[in-house]
N, C-alpha and C positions, 0 to 999 in steps of 0.2 A: 458917880457917887451912888451909894446904895439907897434903897427906898423901902420903908416899912409898909407892908401891905396888910390891912385888916379888912376882910370882907366876910359877910355872912349872907347866906341865901337859903331859902326853904325849897325843898324838892317838890315839884308839882306832880300831880298824879300821872301826868303824861310821861314821866320818866320812870315810873314804876317798872321794875324788872331789869333795869339797866345796871351795869357795874358802877361802882362808886366813881372810878376814873372817867367813865363815859358821861355820867351825870355832871361831874365836876367840869368837864370840858364844855358842856352846854351852859352851865351856870356861871363859869368864869372864863369867858371867851377871849380875854386878853392874854391868856397864857397857853402855851402849847400843852398837849396831853402828856408829853414826856416830862415836862417840868412839873405838872400837877402830880404825876405818878411819883416823882422824886419827893415832893412835899408830903404826899400821903405816907410814903415809907418813913419819912423823918418825923411823922406825927404833927406836922404843921397844918395839915388839913384834916379836920376831925368831923365825925358824924355824930350828932347829938352829944357833943362834948367828949366823945371817946375816940381813941385811935381805931383805924380800920384798915383793911387790906384793899388794894385797888380792885381786886376781883370780887369783893363782897357785893351782893345784890341789894338794890334799893327797893323798899316797899312803897315809898311815896309818903310825903309829909315830913321827912327827916330834915334837920337843920344842918347844913354844911357850913363850917367856919374855917376860913383861911387866915392864918396869922403867920406871915413869913417875911423875909427880907430879901429883896433882889440883890444880887451881887454882880455888878457889871463885869462881864467877862473880858472887857477890853481895857488894857492898861498900856496902850501903845501910843506913841507920839504922833500927832497929826503932821503930815508932810505934804508939800505941794507936788503931788504926783499927777501928771496930765491924765485926765479922764475924758473919755468920749461918752458923754451923757446922751442916751437915746431918748429918755423920757424921765421926767421928775414931777411928782406931785407930793402932797403932804404925807402920803402913805407909803410911796414906793420910789425907788430910783432904779432905772434900767441902764446898764453900762455895757458898752461894746469893748470887751477886754482885748488888748493887743497881745501879740506873742511876746515872750520874754518878760512877762509881768506875773510875779507870784501873787496868789490871792491872800494868803495869811502869812504873817511872820513865823519863821521857824529857824532852827539851827542851819546856818549857811545863808539864810536870807532874813536877817533880823529886822530889816526896815525897807523902805521904798517899795512897799507892797501895795496891792489894791486897797487893803484895809487901812493903811496909813493915809492913802489918798482920800478915801471916803471920810475919815475923821477930819481931814482938812476941809472937805466939801461941806460937811455937816457935823460939827462937834457934838451935837446931841446924840449921834449914833453911838457914842461911848457908853450910853446907858442901856444898850441892847446887847444880847449875846452875839459875839463875833461881829460887832458893829452892824448888825442887821443882815449879815451874809448868811443865806440859808442853803446855798449849794456852791460848789466850786468847779473851776476848770483847771486842768493841768497848766503848768507854767507856759508851755508853748502851744497850748490850744487857744484859739481865738474865739471871740463871739459873745453872744448876748448872755447877760447875767441879771438877775433881779435881786434887789436889796430892800429889806423892810426898813421903814422909818418909824415904826411904833410897835409896841408889844402886841397889839391886836393884829397888825399886819403880819408880824413875824409868826405868831401862832397860826394864822390862816395859811400862810405859805408853807410852813413846815407840815401842816396837816394835809395840804394838797399834794405835797411831795409824797407823804406817807401813803396816801390813798390813791396815788397815781392820777389824781385829777389834773395835775400840771403836766402839760405836754411839752416834751423837749425834742427838737429835731436838729440833726447835725448833717453836715456834708463832709465827705472824706474822699481821698484818693487811695486806692488799695492796689497792691501788686496782684497781677493775674486778672483773668476775666471772671468776675463774680457772677453767679447765676442771677437771672432777672429779678427775683425777689425771694425772700425767705425770712425765717426767724431763727435766731441763735438762742437756745435755752440751755445755758451751761453755768453751773455755780462757780462763783469767783471767791478766792481767798488769797492770803499771803502764800507766796511760793514756798514749798516745804524746805527748800535749801537756801534760796536767795531771798532774804527778808525784805530787800528793797524793791522786789518785784511782786506783782500779782500774777495769778495763774488760774486756769480752770482746774478746780480741785474738788473731788468727791467730798460731799459734806460741807462745802463752802456755802456762802450766802447765795440765795436764788438770784439769778441775773438773766434778764431777757432783753434782747435787742432785735428789733424788726428792721429789715433793710429792703431797699429796691435799687436796682441799678439804673442810673441816669444815662450813662454812656459807657461804651467799651472802646478801648484804644490798644490794640495789639496785646501788650503784656500788662495793661492797667485798666482799672475801672473807677469811674466817678460814681459814688453811691450816696444815697440819702439814708440816714439811720434814725429811727425813733426809739426812744428808751422807755421801757416799762419800769425798770429799776435804775438806780444810779450808783453802782459800785465804783470804787476807785479804779481808774484806767479801764473801765468796762469795755468800751468800744475797741480800744487798742488790743486788749487781751482777747476779746471774742473774735476779732478778725484774724489775729495771729493763730488762734485755735483752729479756724477753718481753713488755714493755709493761704490767707490773703492779708498779710500784715500791711499796715499803712505805710505809704511812701514816707521816707524821712524819719521813721520811728527807730531811733538808735537802741531803745530798750527792748522792744518786742519785734523789731523788723529784721530785714535782711538786705544785703546788697544784690543788685541785679546779677544774675548768672552771666558769665562771660559769653556764653553761646546764645543768650536770649535774642530773639528776633526784634531788636530795637535799634533804630538808626543811631549813629554815633552822636548826632546833635541832640537827640532826645535823651539818650543815655546821660549825656553831660548835664542836661537840665535836671533830670530826676536825681542823679547822684549828688548834685549841688544843693538840692532843697534842704534847708537847714533845720527843719523841725518836722514833727509828725503832721501830715497833711490832714488836719482835722479842724473843723470850724462849727461852732454852735450857732446855727442859722436862725432858729425860731423858738420862742417861748409862748405858750398859750395857757392861760389860767383864769380863775375867777378873781376879779378885783376885790381885795379884802374889805373895802369900804362900801362898794355898790353892789357887789355880787355879779356885775356884768362880766361876760366872757371877753377877755382882752387878748390881743396878740401883738407881739413885738418881734422885729427882725433886725439882724445885723448883716449888712452886705458882705459878700465874699471879700476878704482882704486882698490887697494888691499882689502879695507873693503867691497866694493860692490861685488867683485869677490868671497870673502869668503862667503858672504850671498847667492849668487847664487849657490855656490858649496854645501852649507848646504841644500838649497831648493832641489837641484837635488838628494842629497844623502838621505834626510830624508822626503821629501815631496811628493814622488811619490808612 
């Protein structure tokens, strides 16, 4: 259900010189900066009774008035979807997402998604944008996700993602022997010809991935990847771009060359791996309620652990 919001705050002298949207984010912390910017554009957030631009500078002493209505972005039915809850408190839910689970309903996957399961777990999430989901994982990527349970927590997590205060660490298995460590700084956008895929494209959105090799096995590497940005399919696109696509990635990957120096038993294991070998291992961020730096992890799933064991046994 929607909620009418009427709030008024006076700008303190300490905010003098800031943009209107920056001051609003400080004065109305329950809402994300993006949402406040939208309300400023719509004239729902005024300065001394007059409409303003988000970029307008504050002198200090002005009165900001917010009069808006929230529109729940979720109109989906709660469903009993099994969820692996890593942590839950009144502000957050941390979920270990399995493979083959879509995060949001979409054409082709209208229900039985993580979002539907979250609404069953906590019906109050229907009052939050995307049921509190602030970031996503691809259908066949496993691992840790954080979900907000209040507007304040949602605004905080969205801002931490925007300012790169939230740390996200993945583990993956890639084709080839990746160099020991490095950074992939390559812009990502929709593929110019295949709109279902992403690609490294000049003029695309900035995308930065840092990696270090954890182990090398003949024609494969176990890598750890930390994200500065969170573009769609970023890790998969970046590793394909540098010539080391992820094992099992049907969209951006490749099959093993017939002449590759890989034992038959290992080739069979690798070629049978049913998804991209990518797992969101760790999240670290400031808790929205306490400000304490917190860290949550999801253990390597069974299928990826078996792949790594096969690489260790057969690929050295």
